MIKOLZA-706220 format. One record per residue (C-alpha): residue number from 1; chain; x negated, y negated, z negated. Coordinates in Angstrom, 1 decimal. Each point is the difference from the previous one (the first is absolute). Example, Ala and Ser with C-alpha at 12.3 -4.5 7.8 and 13.67 -1.06 7.14 Angstrom:
1, A, -12.3, 4.5, -7.8
2, A, -1.4, -3.4, 0.7
This chain:
1, A, 3.8, 8.7, 28.7
2, A, 2.5, 1.8, -2.2
3, A, -2.9, 1.6, -1.9
4, A, -1.7, -3.4, -0.5
5, A, 3.2, -1.6, -1.3
6, A, 0.5, 2.9, -2.4
7, A, -3.5, -0.4, -1.4
8, A, 0.2, -3.8, -0.3
9, A, 3.4, 0.3, -1.8
10, A, -1.5, 2.6, -2.4
11, A, -3.1, -2.2, -0.7
12, A, 2.2, -3.1, -0.7
13, A, 2.1, 2.0, -2.5
14, A, -3.1, 1.1, -1.8
15, A, -0.9, -3.6, -0.9
16, A, 3.3, -0.6, -1.8
17, A, 1.1, 1.0, -3.5
18, A, 3.2, 0.6, -2.0
19, A, 0.5, 0.0, -3.7
20, A, 2.4, 2.0, -2.1
21, A, 1.2, -1.7, -3.2
22, A, -0.6, 1.7, -3.3
23, A, 3.1, 1.2, -1.6
24, A, 0.9, -1.2, -3.5
25, A, -2.9, 0.3, -2.4
26, A, 0.2, -0.2, -3.8
27, A, -2.8, -2.1, -1.3
28, A, 0.2, 1.9, -3.3
29, A, -1.3, 3.1, 1.8
30, A, -3.2, -1.6, 1.2
31, A, -3.0, 1.4, -1.8
32, A, -1.6, -3.4, -0.1
33, A, -3.3, 0.9, 1.6
34, A, -1.4, -2.1, 3.0
35, A, 0.3, 1.5, 3.4
36, A, -3.1, 0.4, 2.2
37, A, 0.6, 0.5, 3.7
38, A, -2.6, 2.2, 1.6
39, A, 0.8, -0.6, 3.7
40, A, -0.3, 2.0, 3.3
41, A, -3.0, 0.0, 2.3
42, A, -1.6, -3.2, 1.1
43, A, 2.2, -2.2, -2.2
44, A, -2.9, -1.8, -1.8
45, A, -1.3, -3.2, 1.5
46, A, -3.8, -0.4, 0.2
47, A, -2.5, -2.7, 1.0
48, A, -3.8, -0.5, 0.2
49, A, -2.3, -2.9, -0.6
50, A, -2.2, -0.9, 3.1
51, A, -3.5, -1.3, 0.0
52, A, 1.2, -3.5, -0.5
53, A, 2.1, 0.8, -3.0
54, A, 3.3, -0.2, 1.9
55, A, 2.9, 2.4, -0.8
56, A, 0.8, 2.1, 3.1
57, A, 3.4, 1.8, 0.0
58, A, -0.7, 3.6, 0.9
59, A, 3.2, 2.0, -0.7
60, A, 3.6, -0.7, -0.5
61, A, 1.8, -0.1, 3.4
62, A, -0.5, -3.5, 1.5
63, A, 2.7, -0.3, 2.7
64, A, -1.4, -3.3, 1.3
65, A, -3.3, 1.8, 0.6
66, A, 1.7, 2.8, 1.8
67, A, 2.1, -2.3, 2.1
68, A, -3.1, -2.0, 0.9
69, A, -1.7, 3.2, 1.2
70, A, 3.1, 0.9, 2.0
71, A, 0.1, -3.3, 1.8
72, A, -3.8, 0.1, 0.6
73, A, 0.6, 3.2, 1.9
74, A, 3.5, -0.8, 1.3
75, A, -0.7, 0.8, 3.7
76, A, -1.7, 3.2, -0.9
77, A, 2.8, 1.0, -2.4
78, A, 2.6, -0.8, 2.7
79, A, -1.8, 2.3, 2.5
80, A, -0.3, 2.7, -2.7
81, A, 3.8, -0.2, -0.8
82, A, 0.7, 0.4, 3.7
83, A, -2.1, 3.1, 0.0
84, A, 1.8, 1.2, -3.2
85, A, 3.3, -0.3, 1.8
86, A, -1.2, 2.4, 2.7
87, A, -1.2, 2.5, -2.6
88, A, -3.7, -0.9, -0.3
89, A, -0.9, -0.9, -3.6
90, A, -3.8, 0.1, 0.2
91, A, -0.4, -3.6, 1.1
92, A, 2.1, -1.4, -2.8
93, A, -1.7, 2.3, -2.5
94, A, -3.5, -1.3, 1.0
95, A, 1.0, -3.6, -0.3
96, A, 1.7, 0.5, -3.4
97, A, -2.9, 2.1, -1.2
98, A, -2.6, -2.5, 1.1
99, A, 1.8, -2.9, -1.7
100, A, 0.5, 2.0, -3.2
101, A, -3.8, 0.5, -0.3
102, A, -0.6, -3.7, 0.5
103, A, 2.7, -1.1, -2.5
104, A, -1.0, 2.5, -2.8
105, A, -3.7, 0.7, 0.4
106, A, -0.6, -1.5, -3.4
107, A, 2.0, 2.9, -1.5
108, A, -2.4, 2.6, 1.4
109, A, -2.0, 2.4, -2.2
110, A, -3.5, 1.5, 0.5
111, A, -0.3, 3.8, 0.6
112, A, -0.7, 0.5, -3.7
113, A, 3.3, -1.6, -0.9
114, A, -1.4, -3.3, -1.2
115, A, 1.5, -3.3, 1.2
116, A, -1.8, -1.8, 2.9
117, A, 0.9, -3.2, -1.8
118, A, 0.6, -0.6, -3.7
119, A, 3.7, -0.6, -0.3
120, A, 2.1, -1.5, -2.8
121, A, 3.6, 0.3, -1.0
122, A, 2.2, -3.1, -0.3
123, A, 1.7, 1.1, -3.2
124, A, -2.0, 2.0, -2.5
125, A, 1.0, -0.9, -3.6
126, A, 3.4, 0.4, -1.7
127, A, 0.5, -3.7, 0.0
128, A, -0.8, -0.4, 3.7
129, A, 2.3, 2.9, 0.9
130, A, 2.9, -0.8, -2.3
131, A, 3.2, -0.7, 2.0
132, A, 1.0, -3.1, -2.0
133, A, -3.5, -1.5, 0.3
134, A, -0.2, 0.8, 3.7
135, A, 3.4, -1.6, 0.7
136, A, -1.3, -3.2, -1.7
137, A, -3.4, 0.1, 1.8
138, A, 1.4, 0.6, 3.4
139, A, 3.1, -2.2, -0.3
140, A, 2.4, 2.9, 0.1
141, A, -1.7, 1.7, 3.0
142, A, -0.2, 3.8, -0.5
143, A, -3.5, 0.3, 1.5
144, A, -2.1, 2.7, -1.6
145, A, 3.0, 1.5, -1.8
146, A, 1.1, 3.6, 0.6
147, A, 3.4, 1.7, 0.5
148, A, 1.5, -3.5, -0.1
149, A, 3.6, 1.1, 0.6
150, A, 0.0, 2.5, -2.9
151, A, -1.9, -2.2, -2.4
152, A, 2.1, -3.0, 0.8
153, A, 3.1, 2.0, -1.1
154, A, -1.8, 1.3, -3.1
155, A, -1.2, -3.5, -1.0
156, A, 3.6, -1.0, -0.5
157, A, 0.2, 2.6, -2.8
158, A, -3.5, 0.2, -1.5
159, A, -1.4, -3.4, 0.9
160, A, -2.7, -1.1, 2.5
161, A, -2.5, 0.0, -2.9
162, A, 0.3, 3.7, -0.4
163, A, -1.1, 0.9, 3.6
164, A, -3.6, 0.4, 1.1
165, A, -1.5, 0.6, 3.5
166, A, -3.0, 2.4, 0.1
167, A, -2.5, -0.6, 2.8
168, A, -2.8, 2.3, 0.9
169, A, -2.6, 0.4, 2.7
170, A, 2.2, 2.6, 1.8
171, A, -2.8, 0.9, 2.4
172, A, -1.9, 1.7, -2.8
173, A, 0.9, 3.5, -1.3
174, A, 2.7, 0.7, -2.5
175, A, -2.3, 0.5, -3.0
176, A, -1.6, -3.5, 0.6
177, A, 3.5, -1.5, 0.2
178, A, 1.1, 1.9, -3.1
179, A, -2.8, -1.6, -1.9
180, A, 1.1, -3.4, 1.2
181, A, 3.6, 0.9, -1.2
182, A, -1.3, 1.0, -3.4
183, A, -1.8, -3.3, -0.4
184, A, 3.2, -1.8, 1.2
185, A, 2.2, 1.8, -2.6
186, A, -2.4, -1.1, -2.7
187, A, 0.3, -3.6, 1.3
188, A, 3.8, 0.2, 0.0
189, A, 0.2, 1.5, -3.5
190, A, -2.2, -2.8, -1.3
191, A, 1.9, -2.8, 1.9
192, A, 3.5, 1.3, -0.9
193, A, -0.8, 1.1, -3.6
194, A, 1.6, 3.3, 0.7
195, A, -1.6, 3.4, -0.8
196, A, 1.3, 1.7, 3.1
197, A, 1.1, -0.7, 3.6
198, A, 2.5, 1.5, 2.5
199, A, -1.4, 0.9, 3.5
200, A, 2.0, 0.0, 3.2
201, A, -2.1, 1.5, 2.8
202, A, 0.7, 0.4, 3.7
203, A, -1.8, 2.2, 2.5
204, A, -3.8, -0.7, -0.2
205, A, 0.8, -1.6, -3.3
206, A, 1.4, 3.5, -1.0
207, A, -3.4, 1.6, 0.8
208, A, -1.8, -2.7, -1.9
209, A, 2.4, 0.3, -3.0
210, A, -0.2, 3.8, 0.1
211, A, -3.8, -0.2, 0.0
212, A, 0.1, -2.6, -2.9
213, A, 2.3, 2.3, -2.0
214, A, -2.3, 3.0, 0.6
215, A, -3.2, -1.9, -0.9
216, A, 1.2, -2.5, -2.6
217, A, 3.6, 1.1, -1.0
218, A, -1.1, 1.4, -3.4
219, A, -0.4, -3.5, -1.2
220, A, 3.8, -0.3, -0.3
221, A, 0.1, -3.5, 1.4
222, A, 3.0, 0.7, 2.2
223, A, 3.6, 0.4, -1.1
224, A, 1.7, 0.9, 3.3
225, A, -1.8, 0.8, 3.2
226, A, 2.2, 0.5, 3.0
227, A, -1.6, 1.0, 3.3
228, A, 2.2, -0.3, 3.0
229, A, -0.9, 1.7, 3.3
230, A, -3.6, 0.4, -1.4
231, A, -2.9, 1.0, 2.3
232, A, -1.4, 2.1, -2.8
233, A, -1.3, 2.8, 2.3
234, A, -0.6, -2.3, 3.0
235, A, 2.1, -1.2, 3.0
236, A, 0.8, 1.9, 3.2
237, A, -0.3, -3.2, 1.8
238, A, -3.7, -0.3, -0.9
239, A, -0.6, 3.5, 1.3
240, A, 1.6, -0.9, 3.4
241, A, -2.2, -3.2, 0.2
242, A, -3.2, 1.8, -0.9
243, A, 0.7, 2.9, 2.2
244, A, 0.9, -2.1, 3.1
245, A, 3.2, 2.1, 0.6
246, A, 2.8, -2.5, -0.4
247, A, 3.2, 1.3, 1.6
248, A, 2.5, -2.7, -0.8
249, A, 3.4, 1.2, -1.0
250, A, 2.2, -2.8, 1.3
251, A, 3.3, 1.3, -1.4
252, A, -1.5, 0.3, -3.5
253, A, -1.4, -3.6, 0.3
254, A, 3.5, -1.3, 0.9
255, A, 1.6, 1.9, -2.8
256, A, -2.7, -1.4, -2.3
257, A, 0.9, -3.6, 1.1
258, A, 3.8, 0.7, -0.3
259, A, -0.6, 1.2, -3.5
260, A, -2.2, -3.0, -1.0
261, A, 2.4, -2.5, 1.6
262, A, 3.0, 2.0, -1.3
263, A, 1.6, -0.4, 3.5
264, A, 3.4, 1.4, 0.4
265, A, -0.6, 0.4, 3.8
266, A, -2.0, 3.0, 1.3
267, A, -2.8, -1.5, 2.0
268, A, -1.8, 3.4, 0.1
269, A, 2.2, 0.9, 2.9
270, A, -2.0, -2.4, 2.1
271, A, -2.9, 2.5, 0.1
272, A, 1.8, 3.3, -0.4
273, A, 0.4, 0.4, 3.7
274, A, -3.7, -0.6, 1.0
275, A, -3.5, 0.2, -1.4
276, A, -2.1, -3.1, -0.4
277, A, -3.3, 1.8, 0.3
278, A, -1.8, -3.1, 1.2
279, A, 0.1, -1.2, -3.6
280, A, -2.3, 3.0, -0.9
281, A, -2.4, -1.3, 2.7
282, A, 0.0, -3.5, -1.5
283, A, -0.6, 1.1, -3.6
284, A, -2.6, 2.6, 1.0
285, A, -1.9, -2.6, 2.0
286, A, 0.1, -2.4, -3.0
287, A, -1.2, 2.6, -2.5
288, A, -3.7, 0.0, 0.9
289, A, -0.1, -3.8, -0.3
290, A, 1.8, 0.2, -3.3
291, A, -2.5, 2.5, -1.3
292, A, -2.8, -2.5, 0.6
293, A, 1.6, -1.9, -3.0
294, A, 1.6, 2.7, -2.1
295, A, -2.0, 3.1, 0.8
296, A, -2.2, -0.3, -3.0
297, A, 2.6, -1.2, -2.5
298, A, 0.0, 2.3, -3.0
299, A, 3.8, -0.3, -0.2
300, A, 0.5, 1.3, 3.5
301, A, -2.0, 3.1, -0.9
302, A, 1.9, 0.4, -3.3
303, A, 3.2, -0.2, 2.2
304, A, -1.2, 3.0, 2.0
305, A, 2.0, 3.0, -1.3
306, A, -2.3, 2.7, -1.5
307, A, 1.0, 2.7, 2.6
308, A, -1.5, -2.2, 2.8
309, A, -2.7, -1.8, -2.0
310, A, -3.0, 2.3, 0.7
311, A, 0.7, 0.3, 3.7
312, A, 0.2, -3.8, 0.5
313, A, -2.9, -0.7, -2.3
314, A, -2.2, 2.3, 2.1
315, A, 1.2, -1.7, 3.2
316, A, -0.2, -3.6, -1.0
317, A, -2.5, -0.5, -2.9
318, A, -3.8, 0.3, 0.2
319, A, -1.1, 2.0, -3.1
320, A, -3.0, -2.3, -0.5
321, A, 1.3, -3.4, 1.0
322, A, 3.3, 0.6, -1.8
323, A, -1.3, 2.0, -2.9
324, A, 1.3, -2.4, -2.7
325, A, 3.4, -0.3, 1.7
326, A, 0.2, 3.8, 0.3
327, A, -0.9, 0.4, -3.7
328, A, 2.7, -2.4, -1.2
329, A, 2.7, 1.5, 2.3
330, A, -1.0, 3.6, -1.0
331, A, 0.4, -1.1, -3.6
332, A, 3.5, -1.3, 0.8
333, A, 1.1, 3.1, 1.9
334, A, -1.5, 2.7, -2.2
335, A, -0.1, -1.5, -3.5
336, A, 2.8, -2.6, -0.2
337, A, 2.7, 1.4, 2.4
338, A, -0.4, 3.5, -1.4
339, A, 0.5, -1.5, -3.5
340, A, 3.1, -2.1, 0.5
341, A, 2.4, 2.5, -1.7
342, A, -2.2, 0.3, -3.1
343, A, -0.8, -3.8, 0.1
344, A, 3.6, -0.9, 0.0
345, A, 0.7, 2.3, -2.9
346, A, -2.8, -1.5, -2.0
347, A, 1.5, -3.4, 0.6
348, A, 3.4, 1.3, -1.1
349, A, -1.6, 1.3, -3.1
350, A, -1.4, -3.5, -0.6
351, A, 3.5, -1.4, 0.1
352, A, 0.5, -0.9, 3.7
353, A, 3.2, 0.9, 1.8
354, A, -1.3, 1.0, 3.5
355, A, 2.6, 0.3, 2.8
356, A, -0.2, 0.6, 3.8
357, A, 2.7, -0.8, 2.6
358, A, -0.6, 1.2, 3.6
359, A, 1.7, 0.6, 3.3
360, A, 0.1, 3.2, 2.1
361, A, 1.4, 1.7, 3.1
362, A, -1.2, -2.7, 2.4
363, A, -2.7, 0.5, 2.7
364, A, -3.1, -2.2, -0.3
365, A, 0.3, -2.9, 2.5
366, A, -3.3, 0.7, 1.6
367, A, 0.8, 3.6, 0.6
368, A, -1.4, 2.2, -2.8
369, A, 2.5, 2.9, -0.2
370, A, 0.6, 0.0, -3.8
371, A, 2.9, -0.9, -2.2
372, A, -0.6, -3.6, -1.2
373, A, 1.4, -3.5, -0.6
374, A, -1.2, -0.9, 3.5
375, A, -3.5, -1.0, -1.2
376, A, -1.1, 2.4, -2.8
377, A, 0.8, 3.7, -0.2
378, A, 2.1, 1.1, -2.9
379, A, -2.8, 2.4, -1.1
380, A, -2.4, -3.0, -0.2
381, A, 2.5, -2.2, -1.9
382, A, 1.0, 2.5, -2.6
383, A, -2.1, 3.2, 0.2
384, A, 3.2, 2.0, 1.0
385, A, -0.1, 2.9, 2.4
386, A, 1.7, -0.8, 3.3
387, A, 1.1, 2.1, 3.0
388, A, -1.3, -1.2, 3.4
389, A, 2.1, -2.8, 1.4
390, A, 3.0, 1.5, 1.9
391, A, -0.2, 3.2, -2.1
392, A, 1.4, 1.0, -3.4
393, A, -0.7, 2.7, -2.5
394, A, 2.0, 3.1, 0.7
395, A, 3.2, 0.8, -2.0
396, A, -0.8, 1.5, -3.4
397, A, -3.3, -1.9, -0.4
398, A, -1.4, 0.0, -3.5
399, A, -1.9, -3.1, -1.1
400, A, -3.7, 0.5, -0.5
401, A, -0.1, -1.1, -3.7
402, A, 2.6, 1.1, -2.6
403, A, 0.7, -3.4, -1.6
404, A, 3.2, 1.2, -1.7
405, A, 2.4, -1.6, 2.5
406, A, 0.6, 0.1, 3.7
407, A, -2.1, -2.5, 2.0
408, A, 0.5, 0.8, 3.7
409, A, 1.5, -2.8, 2.0
410, A, 3.6, 0.4, 1.4
411, A, -1.5, 0.2, 3.5
412, A, -2.4, 2.7, -1.2
413, A, -2.9, -1.9, 1.4
414, A, -1.7, -1.1, -3.2
415, A, -1.1, 2.0, -3.1
416, A, -0.4, -2.5, -2.7
417, A, -1.3, 2.5, -2.6
418, A, -3.6, -0.5, 1.2
419, A, 0.2, -3.8, -0.4
420, A, -2.5, -2.0, -2.1
421, A, 2.9, -0.7, -2.4
422, A, 2.9, 2.4, 0.7
423, A, 2.3, -1.5, -2.6
424, A, -0.8, -3.7, 0.8
425, A, 0.2, -0.1, 3.8
426, A, 3.0, -1.0, 2.1
427, A, 0.5, 0.9, 3.6
428, A, 2.1, -2.0, 2.5
429, A, 0.9, 1.7, 3.3
430, A, -0.3, -2.1, 3.2
431, A, -1.5, -2.8, -2.1
432, A, -2.7, -2.1, 1.7
433, A, -3.3, -1.4, -1.2
434, A, 0.2, -3.2, -2.0
435, A, 3.8, -0.2, 0.0
436, A, 0.5, 0.6, -3.7
437, A, 2.3, -3.0, -0.2
438, A, 2.1, 0.8, 3.0
439, A, 2.1, 2.7, -1.7
440, A, 2.1, -0.5, -3.1
441, A, -1.1, 3.3, -1.5
442, A, -3.7, -0.7, 0.3
443, A, 0.3, -3.7, -0.9
444, A, 1.9, 0.8, -3.2
445, A, -2.3, 3.0, -0.8
446, A, -3.1, -2.3, 0.4
447, A, 1.5, -2.7, -2.2
448, A, 0.9, 2.5, -2.8
449, A, -3.3, 1.9, 0.1
450, A, -2.1, -3.2, 0.1
451, A, 1.7, -2.2, -2.5
452, A, 1.7, 2.3, -2.5
453, A, -0.6, 3.1, -2.0
454, A, 3.4, 1.6, 0.9
455, A, -1.3, 2.7, 2.4
456, A, -2.4, 2.6, -1.3
457, A, 0.1, 2.5, 2.9
458, A, 2.1, 1.2, 2.9
459, A, 2.5, 1.6, -2.5
460, A, 0.7, -3.3, -1.8
461, A, 2.8, -1.4, 2.1
462, A, 2.6, 1.6, 2.4
463, A, -0.1, -3.3, 1.9
464, A, -3.6, 0.7, 1.1
465, A, -0.3, 3.6, 1.1
466, A, -3.4, 1.2, 1.1
467, A, 1.1, 0.3, 3.6
468, A, 2.1, -2.6, 1.7
469, A, 1.0, -0.7, 3.6
470, A, -0.7, -3.7, 0.7
471, A, 3.0, -2.4, -0.3
472, A, -1.7, -2.6, 2.1
473, A, 2.9, -1.5, 2.0
474, A, -1.8, 0.6, 3.4
475, A, 1.1, 3.6, -0.6
476, A, 3.7, -1.1, -0.1
477, A, 1.4, 2.8, -2.1
478, A, -0.8, 2.2, -3.0
479, A, 1.5, 3.3, -1.1
480, A, -0.2, 2.3, -3.1
481, A, 2.2, 2.6, -1.7
482, A, 2.0, -1.1, -3.0
483, A, -1.2, 2.3, -2.7
484, A, -3.6, 1.0, 0.9
485, A, -3.2, -2.0, -0.2
486, A, -0.5, -1.9, 3.2
487, A, -1.3, 2.3, 2.8
488, A, 1.4, 3.2, -1.5
489, A, 3.3, 1.8, -0.1
490, A, 1.7, 2.8, -2.0
491, A, 3.5, 1.4, -0.6
492, A, 1.0, -2.8, -2.4
493, A, 0.0, -2.4, 2.9
494, A, 3.4, -0.9, 1.5
495, A, -0.6, -3.1, 2.1
496, A, -2.8, -1.7, 1.9
497, A, -0.4, -3.7, -0.8
498, A, -0.7, -2.2, 3.1
499, A, -1.0, -3.6, -0.4
500, A, -0.2, -2.8, 2.6
501, A, -3.4, -1.6, -0.6
502, A, 0.7, -3.0, 2.3
503, A, 0.3, -3.4, -1.5
504, A, 1.9, -1.5, 2.9
505, A, 1.7, 2.7, 2.0
506, A, 3.1, 2.1, -0.7
507, A, -0.5, 3.7, 0.7
508, A, 2.1, 2.8, 1.4
509, A, -1.1, 3.5, -0.7
510, A, 0.2, 1.8, 3.4
511, A, -1.2, 3.4, -0.9
512, A, -1.4, 2.2, -2.9
513, A, -1.5, 3.3, 0.7
514, A, -2.4, 2.5, -1.5
515, A, -2.8, 2.1, 1.4
516, A, -1.1, 3.1, -1.9
517, A, 3.2, 0.6, -2.0
518, A, 3.6, -0.3, 1.1
519, A, 2.0, -2.8, -1.7
520, A, 3.0, -1.9, 1.4
521, A, 0.8, -3.5, -1.0
522, A, 3.4, -1.6, -0.6
523, A, 1.5, -2.1, 2.7
524, A, 0.5, -2.9, -2.4
525, A, -3.6, -0.9, 0.6
526, A, 0.7, -1.1, 3.6
527, A, 3.0, -2.2, -0.7
528, A, -1.5, -2.3, -2.6
529, A, -2.0, -3.2, 0.8
530, A, -2.9, -0.4, -2.5
531, A, -0.7, -3.6, -0.9
532, A, -3.7, -1.0, -0.4
533, A, -1.4, 1.8, -3.1
534, A, 3.2, 2.1, -0.4
535, A, -0.1, 3.8, -0.6
536, A, 2.5, 2.8, 0.7
537, A, 0.3, 3.5, -1.6
538, A, 0.8, 2.5, 2.7
539, A, 1.3, 3.5, -1.0
540, A, -1.3, 3.0, 1.8
541, A, 1.0, 3.6, 0.5
542, A, -2.1, 3.0, 0.3
543, A, -2.1, 1.9, -2.5
544, A, -3.4, -1.1, -1.3
545, A, -2.1, 3.1, 0.3
546, A, -0.9, 1.7, -3.3
547, A, -3.7, -0.2, 0.7
548, A, -2.8, -2.5, -0.7
549, A, -2.9, -1.6, 1.8
550, A, 1.7, -0.1, 3.4
551, A, -0.2, -3.1, 2.1
552, A, 2.8, -1.5, 2.0
553, A, 0.8, -3.3, 1.7
554, A, 3.0, -2.3, -0.3
555, A, 0.5, -2.3, 3.0
556, A, 2.0, -3.2, -0.3
557, A, 1.0, -1.8, 3.2
558, A, 1.4, -3.5, -0.3
559, A, 1.0, -3.2, 1.8
560, A, -1.0, -3.4, -1.3
561, A, 2.8, -2.3, 1.0
562, A, -1.4, -3.1, 1.7
563, A, -3.6, 1.2, 0.2
564, A, -2.0, -0.3, 3.3
565, A, -0.8, 3.7, -0.4
566, A, 3.2, 1.2, -1.6
567, A, -0.5, 3.8, 0.3
568, A, -2.4, 1.7, -2.4
569, A, -0.9, 3.2, -1.7
570, A, -1.9, 1.0, -3.1
571, A, -1.1, 3.5, -1.0
572, A, -0.3, 0.8, -3.7
573, A, -2.0, 3.0, -1.3
574, A, 1.4, 2.1, -2.8
575, A, -1.0, 3.1, -1.9
576, A, 2.6, 2.5, -1.4
577, A, -0.7, 0.8, -3.7
578, A, 2.9, 2.3, -0.8
579, A, -1.3, 3.4, -1.1
580, A, -3.0, 2.3, 0.5
581, A, -2.7, -1.2, 2.4
582, A, -0.1, 1.7, 3.4
583, A, -3.1, 2.0, 0.8
584, A, -2.9, -2.0, 1.3
585, A, -1.7, 1.1, 3.2
586, A, -3.6, -0.6, -0.9
587, A, -1.1, 1.1, 3.5
588, A, 1.9, -2.9, 1.4
589, A, -0.6, -2.8, -2.5
590, A, 1.2, -2.8, 2.3
591, A, 3.0, -0.3, 2.2
592, A, 1.3, -2.9, 2.1
593, A, 1.4, -2.8, -2.0
594, A, 2.8, -0.4, 2.5
595, A, 2.8, 2.4, -0.4
596, A, 1.9, 0.8, 3.3
597, A, 3.1, -2.2, 0.6
598, A, 3.2, 1.1, 1.7
599, A, -0.8, -2.4, 2.8
600, A, -3.4, 1.6, 0.5
601, A, 1.5, 3.4, 0.1
602, A, 2.2, -1.0, 3.0
603, A, -2.9, -0.9, 2.3
604, A, -2.9, 1.9, 1.5
605, A, -3.6, -0.9, -0.9
606, A, -0.6, -1.8, 3.4
607, A, 2.9, -2.3, -0.5
608, A, -1.0, -0.8, -3.6
609, A, -3.6, -0.7, 1.2
610, A, 1.4, -2.5, 2.5
611, A, 2.1, -1.7, -2.6
612, A, -3.0, -0.2, -2.3
613, A, -2.3, -1.5, 2.6
614, A, 2.5, -2.6, 1.0
615, A, 0.7, -0.9, -3.7
616, A, 3.7, 0.7, 0.4
617, A, 0.5, 3.1, -2.0
618, A, 0.9, -1.8, -3.2
619, A, 2.6, -2.1, 1.8
620, A, 1.7, 3.0, 1.6
621, A, -0.1, 2.0, -3.2
622, A, 1.6, -2.9, -1.8
623, A, 2.8, -0.1, 2.6
624, A, 0.5, 3.7, -0.4
625, A, 0.1, -0.2, -3.9
626, A, 2.5, -2.9, 0.3
627, A, 2.3, 1.4, 2.7
628, A, 0.4, 3.5, -1.4
629, A, 1.1, -1.0, -3.6
630, A, 2.2, -2.7, 1.4
631, A, 1.7, 2.4, 2.5
632, A, 0.6, 2.4, -2.8
633, A, 1.4, -2.8, -2.1
634, A, 2.5, -1.0, 2.7
635, A, 1.0, 3.6, 0.6
636, A, 0.7, 0.5, -3.7
637, A, 1.8, -3.3, -0.2
638, A, 2.3, 0.9, 2.9
639, A, 0.7, 3.4, -1.5
640, A, 1.0, -1.6, -3.3
641, A, 2.3, -2.5, 1.7
642, A, 1.6, 2.6, 2.2
643, A, 0.9, 2.0, -3.2
644, A, 2.1, -2.9, -1.2
């Protein structure tokens, strides 16, 4: 029952949303071009006309329809949920899969990739998709609008009339959707009277926009194009679905939800102590049913990362029946994806500022073991080279391309030098898919990149370094050294700056420690209570090694006063950049991303394995990290008092 409650809580949280307000925006900085929102996957509503001339709603989640299907099968669903509670997920998977096919059969495509039924989009032209006109038409309802939280904020500064919602037949391949985007841009230019537009693209919208820029970018119709968490090279989630090998990572899912909801309570502890493997059974049972609808969508095949594409194509597509679909997806994989870098540069030459913002160092929620934003690998989003998840490049690693500046992440897990645009791509550690507005850094970066001409590249502003550890408040605390660029340290640094990210809880720093280098932190850190949003500079002793390209961790343990889960810990990755680089061991290119802790050194492997399996290792490690510094603080305090 505990497992079932955990899942239901998680699902409930997924259907909620939270908005972060835009910080002060100077209207004088706005470049004046209309904003086109190119949304994430499945965002565009569609319908068909039946034989009697009636409009039939086909896509755009209809909750009444779903609830009706649920009540129609209420007895069966009840029995299935009972089976789920005992660990059997197949029955529920079959029921959900069967109803999915019934509800969305109209969305199916033929083996050649063509639509079974001719479908139409609700909003096609600029006028139909203009935010101001849509609010009038639908009496203030946000139906058919995209990224409503963000655009609602932006409308206060640039006006509803300057926001447009692009809709495409997302089932079709990216080149098809890119052509629809080109047509839409021409419509917006004509309707608005402007010679250019700005594009804000999310996820699948990033793949569509990237394809548009590669195929049509030389026209120079776009001023600023910002692609956030783009599925440029595909999505790991699509691979897991096509390959029938979903291995649900429940802790990642809960962290994903915490990040999206910006919870200040750690619900991921609910699943840390046990595996919810029955969810894999539910999803893997649903998958064959879902493929009856989506299996021949061109976009699903464009989502398949290139390294897995040929294998899955041979397994799932008949070379004769699906010849046209294969031809189109081959073109996407081998002509468009391979040309993104050059395509973006051609667009830049035509006057378009192209930018990418992506997340890394999260596992994919369905189990693919690659660094990602939880949905899309960082390699697919950006073209960067990444170490396998859980590993990092060995100390002394030299980036693959000499770009003239160092572009390896502080965690030494990502080499940005191979990116499609090395100087126009920003990386956010532990940042989750679609959460661009849940972090002050990314929210402000997006606004500045999209609406102004202030930022030309990653060197333009110290406020927006190329690598950043997310400041989403669900992570509670943030840390960086006072003189170096965030994520790095050298001998100029004298303090570490620790910030309480909470908006409602006061914080006590309970412990600060390092792994990989030996630094000691002043006791003053443990006596001060940090108000919400407050920072403290903590002096440290110990020498920063006179070497470079060496990884180390800084661990901050804290107590959120009044929180339901008050004790917490966050680990920050840093790279020492303070002299000549250490020698790189090319025979051992990867090492574990986890440096050994003092707590880990105290216990044997069997004991640590038991703690890992029960999900309690983090808790006991936090206790150790809190108690030891506190005990040393008390001893030193007593000594100082006794001297007087």
